[in-house]
C-alpha positions in Angstrom: 1.4 -23.0 -8.4 4.1 -20.5 -8.6 4.0 -17.4 -5.9 6.6 -14.7 -5.8 6.8 -11.4 -3.4 7.8 -8.4 -5.4 8.8 -5.5 -3.5 7.3 -3.0 -6.5 8.8 0.6 -6.9 7.4 4.2 -7.5 6.6 4.9 -11.0 5.4 1.3 -12.4 2.2 0.2 -12.9 0.2 -2.6 -11.7 -0.4 -3.9 -15.0 0.5 -7.1 -17.3 1.0 -4.6 -20.1 0.8 -0.9 -20.9 1.6 1.0 -24.0 3.4 3.8 -22.2 4.6 3.3 -18.5 6.8 0.2 -17.3 5.0 -2.7 -15.7 5.5 -4.3 -12.8 6.0 -7.9 -15.0 8.7 -5.5 -16.7 10.9 -6.5 -13.7 11.0 -10.4 -14.3 12.5 -12.6 -17.0 10.2 -13.7 -19.5 9.2 -16.8 -18.9 8.1 -16.0 -15.4 6.1 -12.8 -16.8 4.3 -15.0 -19.1 2.8 -16.9 -16.2 2.5 -15.0 -13.4 -0.6 -12.1 -12.7 -0.2 -9.3 -9.7 -2.7 -9.9 -7.3 -4.4 -6.8 -6.6 -2.9 -3.7 -7.3 -1.0 -0.8 -6.0 -1.1 2.6 -7.7 1.9 3.9 -9.8 3.3 6.1 -7.2 2.6 3.3 -4.6 5.5 1.0 -3.3 5.6 -2.1 -1.5 4.5 -5.5 -0.7 2.8 -6.9 -3.9 2.1 -10.6 -4.5 2.2 -12.2 -8.1 1.2 -15.5 -8.7 -0.4 -18.3 -11.1 -3.0 -19.3 -9.0 -5.9 -17.6 -10.3 -8.1 -17.9 -6.9 -5.7 -16.3 -4.7 -6.8 -12.9 -5.7 -10.3 -13.5 -4.7 -9.2 -14.9 -1.8 -7.4 -12.3 -0.5 -8.1 -9.0 -2.1 -11.8 -8.6 -2.4 -12.9 -5.9 -0.4 -15.6 -8.1 1.3 -12.8 -10.3 2.3 -11.8 -7.9 5.3 -8.2 -8.8 4.8 -6.1 -6.7 6.8 -3.3 -4.6 4.8 -0.7 -2.1 6.5 0.6 0.7 4.6 3.5 3.1 6.0 3.6 6.7 4.5 4.6 10.1 5.0 2.3 13.2 5.2 1.8 16.4 4.9 -0.2 17.9 7.8 -0.6 17.3 11.7 -2.4 14.6 13.6 -4.3 14.5 16.8 -6.7 12.6 18.9 -9.9 13.6 17.3 -8.6 12.9 13.6 -7.1 9.3 14.6 -10.4 8.1 16.3 -12.0 9.3 13.2 -9.5 7.4 10.8 -9.9 4.2 13.2 -13.7 4.3 13.7 -14.6 5.3 10.1 -14.4 7.8 7.4 -17.6 8.9 5.7 -16.7 8.7 1.6 -19.1 9.2 -1.4 -21.1 6.3 -1.1 -19.8 4.6 1.6 -18.0 4.7 5.1 -14.6 3.1 5.7 -14.2 0.0 8.2 -12.2 0.1 11.2 -8.8 0.6 10.9 -5.8 0.9 13.5 -3.6 4.4 13.3 0.0 4.6 14.4 1.9 7.7 14.2 5.3 7.4 14.2 7.1 10.5 14.0 6.5 14.0 13.5 8.8 16.3 10.9 9.0 19.3 9.2 8.4 19.2 5.3 11.9 20.2 4.6 13.2 17.1 6.3 11.2 14.7 3.7 11.9 16.3 0.6 13.6 13.1 -0.6 10.7 11.1 -0.2 8.7 13.2 -2.3 7.6 12.8 -5.9 9.4 15.2 -8.4 6.3 16.6 -9.8 5.1 17.9 -6.7 8.4 18.7 -4.8 8.6 22.2 -5.8 4.8 22.6 -4.6 5.1 20.9 -1.0 8.7 22.7 -0.5 6.8 26.2 -0.4 6.4 25.9 3.2 9.2 24.1 3.9 8.9 24.3 8.0 5.3 23.0 7.6 3.9 20.0 9.6 4.1 16.8 8.6 4.6 13.2 10.1 5.3 9.3 9.6 2.5 7.0 10.4 1.2 3.5 9.5 -2.3 2.2 9.2 -3.8 -0.9 9.1 -7.5 -0.8 7.0 -9.4 -4.3 6.1 -10.9 -3.2 3.0 -9.0 -2.1 -0.1 -10.9 0.4 -1.8 -9.5 2.3 -4.8 -7.0 5.3 -2.9 -8.6 4.5 0.2 -5.6 5.4 2.2 -5.0 8.0 0.4 -8.7 9.5 0.4 -9.0 8.8 4.3 -5.9 11.0 5.3 -7.4 13.6 2.6 -11.0 13.5 4.6 -8.9 14.5 7.8 -7.0 17.5 6.4 -3.3 15.2 5.3 -1.7 14.8 2.5 0.1 11.5 1.4 3.1 11.6 -0.7 4.9 8.7 0.3 2.9 5.3 0.6 4.6 2.0 1.0 2.5 -1.6 1.8 3.8 -3.4 4.7 1.7 -6.8 5.1 -0.9 -8.8 3.4 -2.8 -10.7 6.5 0.3 -11.6 8.4 2.7 -11.6 5.4 5.1 -8.9 5.9 7.3 -7.3 3.3 10.5 -8.9 3.2 13.3 -5.9 4.5 16.1 -7.5 2.6 14.2 -6.8 -0.7 15.3 -3.9 -2.4 12.6 -1.7 -4.8 12.2 -3.9 -8.0 13.8 -7.2 -6.5 11.6 -10.3 -5.7 11.7 -13.9 -4.3 9.7 -16.9 -4.2 7.7 -17.2 -1.1 8.5 -20.0 1.4 6.0 -22.7 1.9 5.3 -21.2 5.4 4.9 -17.8 3.4 2.3 -19.4 1.2 0.5 -20.9 3.6 -0.1 -17.5 5.4 -1.8 -16.4 2.9 -3.8 -19.9 2.3 -5.0 -19.3 5.9 -5.9 -15.8 6.0 -7.9 -14.5 8.8 -11.0 -13.1 7.6 -13.1 -10.7 9.8 -16.8 -10.9 9.0 -17.7 -9.1 11.8 -16.3 -5.9 10.2 
């Protein structure tokens, strides 16, 4: 079996092929790309930890929402954070058709919007910079589900807008800080064991 850690850049899609956009598979040599598939997905504008493998069962074991495997994301957001919003994020945010599960939120640093200009997507930078002295912050959020756009939707529900999002970990497997965006490496035997023995919290 093959297991690779990939630091996905922004601007590419998590797919084996795409008629319009560059895909995560385009970063791998052909002989590997033909064998690997991405485990789960990250949005086009989301970067960070992505696992690619030829293990057909891994996706089910760690990425299905009902498995409750933790996934931690770092982000920059426009808006403000307070204790009331933090408690809502951690206890469960009402969404259309469901309420998010228990989460863990950590506020890291507060900024002015203009200080984070370099992290903003080019197509939205001009709009965000209309209020350069407005509030922004960095934070991390650990969730146990992984529904579509869940982290962004959770922050929007408390009046904040994420403009940079990076997945940092899946279970106890951390993104290798030495990997630049677009780089990959094989997982060690210990890291493969981390994925194979992820803790599944059935109480969530």
